[in-house]
N, CA, C and O atoms as a GROMACS GRO file, in nm:
protein
  348
    1MET      N    1   1.967   0.471   1.690
    1MET     CA    2   1.947   0.463   1.833
    1MET      C    3   1.815   0.532   1.868
    1MET      O    4   1.793   0.648   1.832
    2LEU      N    5   1.728   0.461   1.937
    2LEU     CA    6   1.600   0.518   1.979
    2LEU      C    7   1.622   0.633   2.078
    2LEU      O    8   1.711   0.626   2.163
    3GLU      N    9   1.541   0.736   2.067
    3GLU     CA   10   1.548   0.849   2.160
    3GLU      C   11   1.497   0.810   2.299
    3GLU      O   12   1.545   0.863   2.399
    4ILE      N   13   1.401   0.720   2.306
    4ILE     CA   14   1.332   0.685   2.430
    4ILE      C   15   1.271   0.813   2.490
    4ILE      O   16   1.312   0.861   2.595
    5ARG      N   17   1.172   0.864   2.419
    5ARG     CA   18   1.105   0.988   2.460
    5ARG      C   19   1.034   0.971   2.594
    5ARG      O   20   0.982   0.862   2.623
    6PRO      N   21   1.030   1.078   2.676
    6PRO     CA   22   0.985   1.065   2.814
    6PRO      C   23   0.835   1.070   2.841
    6PRO      O   24   0.792   1.042   2.953
    7THR      N   25   0.755   1.108   2.740
    7THR     CA   26   0.611   1.122   2.764
    7THR      C   27   0.529   1.082   2.642
    7THR      O   28   0.581   1.067   2.532
    8CYS      N   29   0.400   1.064   2.665
    8CYS     CA   30   0.304   1.039   2.557
    8CYS      C   31   0.280   1.170   2.483
    8CYS      O   32   0.256   1.274   2.545
    9GLU      N   33   0.288   1.166   2.351
    9GLU     CA   34   0.267   1.287   2.271
    9GLU      C   35   0.126   1.343   2.286
    9GLU      O   36   0.107   1.464   2.275
   10HIS      N   37   0.028   1.259   2.311
   10HIS     CA   38  -0.110   1.306   2.320
   10HIS      C   39  -0.145   1.354   2.461
   10HIS      O   40  -0.182   1.470   2.479
   11CYS      N   41  -0.135   1.268   2.560
   11CYS     CA   42  -0.181   1.302   2.695
   11CYS      C   43  -0.071   1.352   2.787
   11CYS      O   44  -0.099   1.400   2.897
   12ASN      N   45   0.053   1.342   2.743
   12ASN     CA   46   0.170   1.390   2.817
   12ASN      C   47   0.200   1.310   2.945
   12ASN      O   48   0.276   1.356   3.029
   13ASN      N   49   0.140   1.192   2.960
   13ASN     CA   50   0.173   1.106   3.075
   13ASN      C   51   0.319   1.062   3.066
   13ASN      O   52   0.372   1.043   2.956
   14THR      N   53   0.382   1.047   3.179
   14THR     CA   54   0.522   1.008   3.186
   14THR      C   55   0.541   0.864   3.138
   14THR      O   56   0.466   0.774   3.175
   15LEU      N   57   0.645   0.844   3.056
   15LEU     CA   58   0.682   0.712   3.005
   15LEU      C   59   0.832   0.693   3.027
   15LEU      O   60   0.910   0.717   2.936
   16PRO      N   61   0.872   0.652   3.146
   16PRO     CA   62   1.015   0.636   3.173
   16PRO      C   63   1.079   0.532   3.080
   16PRO      O   64   1.010   0.456   3.013
   17TYR      N   65   1.211   0.530   3.078
   17TYR     CA   66   1.284   0.442   2.986
   17TYR      C   67   1.241   0.296   2.996
   17TYR      O   68   1.251   0.221   2.899
   18ASP      N   69   1.195   0.255   3.114
   18ASP     CA   70   1.159   0.115   3.135
   18ASP      C   71   1.007   0.090   3.137
   18ASP      O   72   0.960  -0.013   3.186
   19SER      N   73   0.931   0.186   3.084
   19SER     CA   74   0.786   0.173   3.083
   19SER      C   75   0.741   0.059   2.992
   19SER      O   76   0.789   0.043   2.880
   20LYS      N   77   0.649  -0.020   3.044
   20LYS     CA   78   0.589  -0.126   2.964
   20LYS      C   79   0.464  -0.075   2.893
   20LYS      O   80   0.398  -0.150   2.821
   21GLU      N   81   0.432   0.052   2.912
   21GLU     CA   82   0.314   0.114   2.852
   21GLU      C   83   0.348   0.198   2.730
   21GLU      O   84   0.257   0.248   2.664
   22ALA      N   85   0.476   0.215   2.698
   22ALA     CA   86   0.518   0.299   2.586
   22ALA      C   87   0.504   0.225   2.454
   22ALA      O   88   0.545   0.110   2.441
   23MET      N   89   0.446   0.294   2.356
   23MET     CA   90   0.428   0.239   2.222
   23MET      C   91   0.489   0.338   2.122
   23MET      O   92   0.482   0.459   2.141
   24ILE      N   93   0.551   0.284   2.016
   24ILE     CA   94   0.610   0.370   1.914
   24ILE      C   95   0.570   0.324   1.775
   24ILE      O   96   0.538   0.207   1.752
   25CYS      N   97   0.574   0.419   1.681
   25CYS     CA   98   0.553   0.385   1.540
   25CYS      C   99   0.690   0.376   1.474
   25CYS      O  100   0.792   0.388   1.542
   26THR      N  101   0.693   0.356   1.344
   26THR     CA  102   0.819   0.342   1.273
   26THR      C  103   0.904   0.469   1.276
   26THR      O  104   1.026   0.462   1.257
   27PHE      N  105   0.841   0.586   1.300
   27PHE     CA  106   0.916   0.712   1.310
   27PHE      C  107   0.941   0.751   1.455
   27PHE      O  108   0.987   0.862   1.483
   28GLU      N  109   0.913   0.662   1.546
   28GLU     CA  110   0.933   0.679   1.690
   28GLU      C  111   0.838   0.780   1.754
   28GLU      O  112   0.868   0.833   1.861
   29CYS      N  113   0.726   0.807   1.689
   29CYS     CA  114   0.621   0.883   1.757
   29CYS      C  115   0.586   0.800   1.879
   29CYS      O  116   0.570   0.678   1.868
   30THR      N  117   0.575   0.861   1.994
   30THR     CA  118   0.562   0.788   2.120
   30THR      C  119   0.430   0.821   2.188
   30THR      O  120   0.398   0.937   2.212
   31PHE      N  121   0.354   0.716   2.219
   31PHE     CA  122   0.226   0.731   2.287
   31PHE      C  123   0.213   0.624   2.394
   31PHE      O  124   0.277   0.519   2.386
   32CYS      N  125   0.129   0.650   2.494
   32CYS     CA  126   0.103   0.548   2.596
   32CYS      C  127   0.005   0.445   2.539
   32CYS      O  128  -0.068   0.473   2.444
   33ARG      N  129   0.005   0.328   2.598
   33ARG     CA  130  -0.083   0.219   2.552
   33ARG      C  131  -0.230   0.262   2.554
   33ARG      O  132  -0.306   0.229   2.463
   34ASP      N  133  -0.273   0.334   2.659
   34ASP     CA  134  -0.413   0.377   2.667
   34ASP      C  135  -0.452   0.463   2.549
   34ASP      O  136  -0.558   0.442   2.489
   35CYS      N  137  -0.369   0.561   2.513
   35CYS     CA  138  -0.401   0.648   2.399
   35CYS      C  139  -0.401   0.568   2.269
   35CYS      O  140  -0.487   0.589   2.184
   36VAL      N  141  -0.304   0.478   2.252
   36VAL     CA  142  -0.297   0.398   2.129
   36VAL      C  143  -0.424   0.314   2.113
   36VAL      O  144  -0.482   0.310   2.005
   37GLU      N  145  -0.466   0.250   2.220
   37GLU     CA  146  -0.581   0.159   2.211
   37GLU      C  147  -0.715   0.230   2.213
   37GLU      O  148  -0.804   0.196   2.135
   38LYS      N  149  -0.732   0.328   2.302
   38LYS     CA  150  -0.864   0.386   2.326
   38LYS      C  151  -0.890   0.514   2.248
   38LYS      O  152  -1.006   0.549   2.224
   39VAL      N  153  -0.785   0.585   2.209
   39VAL     CA  154  -0.803   0.714   2.143
   39VAL      C  155  -0.762   0.709   1.996
   39VAL      O  156  -0.834   0.758   1.909
   40LEU      N  157  -0.647   0.649   1.969
   40LEU     CA  158  -0.591   0.651   1.833
   40LEU      C  159  -0.631   0.530   1.749
   40LEU      O  160  -0.609   0.530   1.628
   41HIS      N  161  -0.689   0.429   1.812
   41HIS     CA  162  -0.734   0.308   1.743
   41HIS      C  163  -0.620   0.240   1.666
   41HIS      O  164  -0.638   0.192   1.554
   42HIS      N  165  -0.501   0.239   1.729
   42HIS     CA  166  -0.382   0.170   1.676
   42HIS      C  167  -0.329   0.230   1.547
   42HIS      O  168  -0.258   0.163   1.472
   43VAL      N  169  -0.363   0.357   1.518
   43VAL     CA  170  -0.314   0.425   1.398
   43VAL      C  171  -0.240   0.552   1.441
   43VAL      O  172  -0.297   0.636   1.510
   44CYS      N  173  -0.115   0.566   1.400
   44CYS     CA  174  -0.038   0.684   1.435
   44CYS      C  175  -0.098   0.807   1.367
   44CYS      O  176  -0.118   0.806   1.245
   45PRO      N  177  -0.127   0.912   1.444
   45PRO     CA  178  -0.187   1.032   1.384
   45PRO      C  179  -0.088   1.112   1.300
   45PRO      O  180  -0.128   1.199   1.223
   46ASN      N  181   0.040   1.084   1.314
   46ASN     CA  182   0.143   1.159   1.241
   46ASN      C  183   0.177   1.094   1.107
   46ASN      O  184   0.190   1.164   1.006
   47CYS      N  185   0.193   0.962   1.106
   47CYS     CA  186   0.237   0.895   0.983
   47CYS      C  187   0.135   0.796   0.927
   47CYS      O  188   0.149   0.752   0.812
   48GLY      N  189   0.034   0.761   1.005
   48GLY     CA  190  -0.067   0.667   0.958
   48GLY      C  191  -0.029   0.522   0.977
   48GLY      O  192  -0.105   0.432   0.940
   49GLY      N  193   0.089   0.497   1.034
   49GLY     CA  194   0.135   0.360   1.058
   49GLY      C  195   0.081   0.302   1.187
   49GLY      O  196   0.005   0.366   1.259
   50GLY      N  197   0.122   0.180   1.214
   50GLY     CA  198   0.081   0.112   1.336
   50GLY      C  199   0.181   0.132   1.448
   50GLY      O  200   0.279   0.205   1.433
   51PHE      N  201   0.156   0.069   1.560
   51PHE     CA  202   0.240   0.082   1.678
   51PHE      C  203   0.293  -0.053   1.725
   51PHE      O  204   0.233  -0.158   1.701
   52GLU      N  205   0.406  -0.047   1.791
   52GLU     CA  206   0.467  -0.162   1.857
   52GLU      C  207   0.512  -0.118   1.996
   52GLU      O  208   0.531   0.001   2.021
   53LYS      N  209   0.527  -0.215   2.084
   53LYS     CA  210   0.578  -0.186   2.218
   53LYS      C  211   0.720  -0.131   2.205
   53LYS      O  212   0.802  -0.186   2.131
   54ARG      N  213   0.748  -0.023   2.276
   54ARG     CA  214   0.883   0.035   2.272
   54ARG      C  215   0.977  -0.055   2.352
   54ARG      O  216   0.943  -0.094   2.464
   55PRO      N  217   1.094  -0.087   2.297
   55PRO     CA  218   1.189  -0.170   2.373
   55PRO      C  219   1.241  -0.094   2.495
   55PRO      O  220   1.242   0.029   2.498
   56ILE      N  221   1.282  -0.170   2.594
   56ILE     CA  222   1.339  -0.111   2.715
   56ILE      C  223   1.491  -0.111   2.704
   56ILE      O  224   1.553  -0.216   2.682
   57ARG      N  225   1.550   0.007   2.718
   57ARG     CA  226   1.695   0.017   2.714
   57ARG      C  227   1.750  -0.038   2.845
   57ARG      O  228   1.704   0.002   2.952
   58PRO      N  229   1.846  -0.129   2.840
   58PRO     CA  230   1.902  -0.184   2.962
   58PRO      C  231   1.965  -0.074   3.048
   58PRO      O  232   2.032   0.014   2.996
   59PRO      N  233   1.943  -0.079   3.179
   59PRO     CA  234   2.000   0.023   3.267
   59PRO      C  235   2.152   0.038   3.252
   59PRO      O  236   2.206   0.147   3.271
   60SER      N  237   2.220  -0.069   3.216
   60SER     CA  238   2.366  -0.064   3.201
   60SER      C  239   2.408   0.027   3.084
   60SER      O  240   2.524   0.069   3.078
   61LEU      N  241   2.317   0.057   2.992
   61LEU     CA  242   2.350   0.142   2.878
   61LEU      C  243   2.303   0.286   2.893
   61LEU      O  244   2.334   0.371   2.809
   62LEU      N  245   2.229   0.316   2.999
   62LEU     CA  246   2.171   0.449   3.014
   62LEU      C  247   2.275   0.559   3.033
   62LEU      O  248   2.252   0.672   2.989
   63LYS      N  249   2.386   0.529   3.095
   63LYS     CA  250   2.488   0.632   3.115
   63LYS      C  251   2.548   0.673   2.980
   63LYS      O  252   2.565   0.791   2.951
   64LYS      N  253   2.581   0.574   2.898
   64LYS     CA  254   2.640   0.600   2.768
   64LYS      C  255   2.535   0.649   2.667
   64LYS      O  256   2.565   0.734   2.583
   65TYR      N  257   2.415   0.596   2.675
   65TYR     CA  258   2.306   0.629   2.582
   65TYR      C  259   2.182   0.668   2.662
   65TYR      O  260   2.088   0.589   2.673
   66PRO      N  261   2.180   0.789   2.718
   66PRO     CA  262   2.067   0.827   2.804
   66PRO      C  263   1.937   0.844   2.725
   66PRO      O  264   1.937   0.874   2.606
   67ALA      N  265   1.827   0.823   2.795
   67ALA     CA  266   1.695   0.846   2.736
   67ALA      C  267   1.677   0.996   2.716
   67ALA      O  268   1.735   1.077   2.789
   68SER      N  269   1.599   1.033   2.617
   68SER     CA  270   1.574   1.173   2.587
   68SER      C  271   1.501   1.241   2.702
   68SER      O  272   1.424   1.178   2.774
   69LYS      N  273   1.527   1.369   2.720
   69LYS     CA  274   1.453   1.451   2.817
   69LYS      C  275   1.363   1.550   2.746
   69LYS      O  276   1.294   1.630   2.810
   70ILE      N  277   1.364   1.546   2.614
   70ILE     CA  278   1.284   1.638   2.534
   70ILE      C  279   1.140   1.588   2.524
   70ILE      O  280   1.115   1.478   2.473
   71VAL      N  281   1.048   1.668   2.572
   71VAL     CA  282   0.906   1.633   2.569
   71VAL      C  283   0.846   1.677   2.436
   71VAL      O  284   0.861   1.793   2.395
   72VAL      N  285   0.778   1.585   2.369
   72VAL     CA  286   0.704   1.615   2.246
   72VAL      C  287   0.556   1.602   2.282
   72VAL      O  288   0.503   1.491   2.287
   73HIS      N  289   0.491   1.715   2.307
   73HIS     CA  290   0.350   1.713   2.347
   73HIS      C  291   0.269   1.782   2.238
   73HIS      O  292   0.268   1.905   2.228
   74LYS      N  293   0.202   1.702   2.156
   74LYS     CA  294   0.120   1.752   2.046
   74LYS      C  295  -0.015   1.681   2.052
   74LYS      O  296  -0.037   1.584   1.979
   75PRO      N  297  -0.106   1.727   2.139
   75PRO     CA  298  -0.235   1.659   2.148
   75PRO      C  299  -0.299   1.644   2.010
   75PRO      O  300  -0.296   1.736   1.928
   76VAL      N  301  -0.356   1.528   1.987
   76VAL     CA  302  -0.413   1.493   1.858
   76VAL      C  303  -0.549   1.560   1.839
   76VAL      O  304  -0.630   1.563   1.931
   77ASP      N  305  -0.572   1.612   1.720
   77ASP     CA  306  -0.705   1.661   1.683
   77ASP      C  307  -0.787   1.535   1.657
   77ASP      O  308  -0.780   1.476   1.549
   78LEU      N  309  -0.864   1.495   1.756
   78LEU     CA  310  -0.933   1.366   1.750
   78LEU      C  311  -1.036   1.357   1.638
   78LEU      O  312  -1.049   1.253   1.575
   79ALA      N  313  -1.108   1.464   1.613
   79ALA     CA  314  -1.208   1.461   1.505
   79ALA      C  315  -1.140   1.439   1.370
   79ALA      O  316  -1.186   1.358   1.290
   80ALA      N  317  -1.032   1.510   1.346
   80ALA     CA  318  -0.959   1.495   1.219
   80ALA      C  319  -0.897   1.356   1.209
   80ALA      O  320  -0.896   1.295   1.102
   81HIS      N  321  -0.843   1.306   1.320
   81HIS     CA  322  -0.781   1.172   1.320
   81HIS      C  323  -0.885   1.065   1.287
   81HIS      O  324  -0.861   0.978   1.203
   82LEU      N  325  -0.999   1.070   1.353
   82LEU     CA  326  -1.104   0.971   1.328
   82LEU      C  327  -1.154   0.978   1.184
   82LEU      O  328  -1.184   0.876   1.123
   83LYS      N  329  -1.164   1.098   1.131
   83LYS     CA  330  -1.208   1.116   0.993
   83LYS      C  331  -1.108   1.050   0.897
   83LYS      O  332  -1.147   0.981   0.803
   84ARG      N  333  -0.977   1.071   0.922
   84ARG     CA  334  -0.872   1.012   0.836
   84ARG      C  335  -0.874   0.860   0.840
   84ARG      O  336  -0.861   0.796   0.736
   85ILE      N  337  -0.891   0.803   0.958
   85ILE     CA  338  -0.882   0.657   0.967
   85ILE      C  339  -1.008   0.586   0.915
   85ILE      O  340  -1.006   0.466   0.886
   86LYS      N  341  -1.118   0.660   0.903
   86LYS     CA  342  -1.242   0.601   0.851
   86LYS      C  343  -1.248   0.606   0.700
   86LYS      O  344  -1.337   0.545   0.640
   87GLN      N  345  -1.156   0.677   0.636
   87GLN     CA  346  -1.157   0.688   0.489
   87GLN      C  347  -1.102   0.564   0.425
   87GLN      O  348  -1.096   0.556   0.303
   0.00000   0.00000   0.00000
């Protein structure tokens, strides 16, 4: 079951359960579309994998399976990230 994390790990912008801007990697690292495209260059800084659009949990399931309220805010060391992806 996806956690549906509430914010972008890099910029901390809000990503509600129904956000069309939320992107996740295979380990569910969560970033906004702007950070994925403009900052991370479509490479997860944590696992090195790619990103996909995060699915939207139907509102009818939110009571039984609520979205996470735990914020994971770990701004990316951009110089180190760019160095890794250029290798």
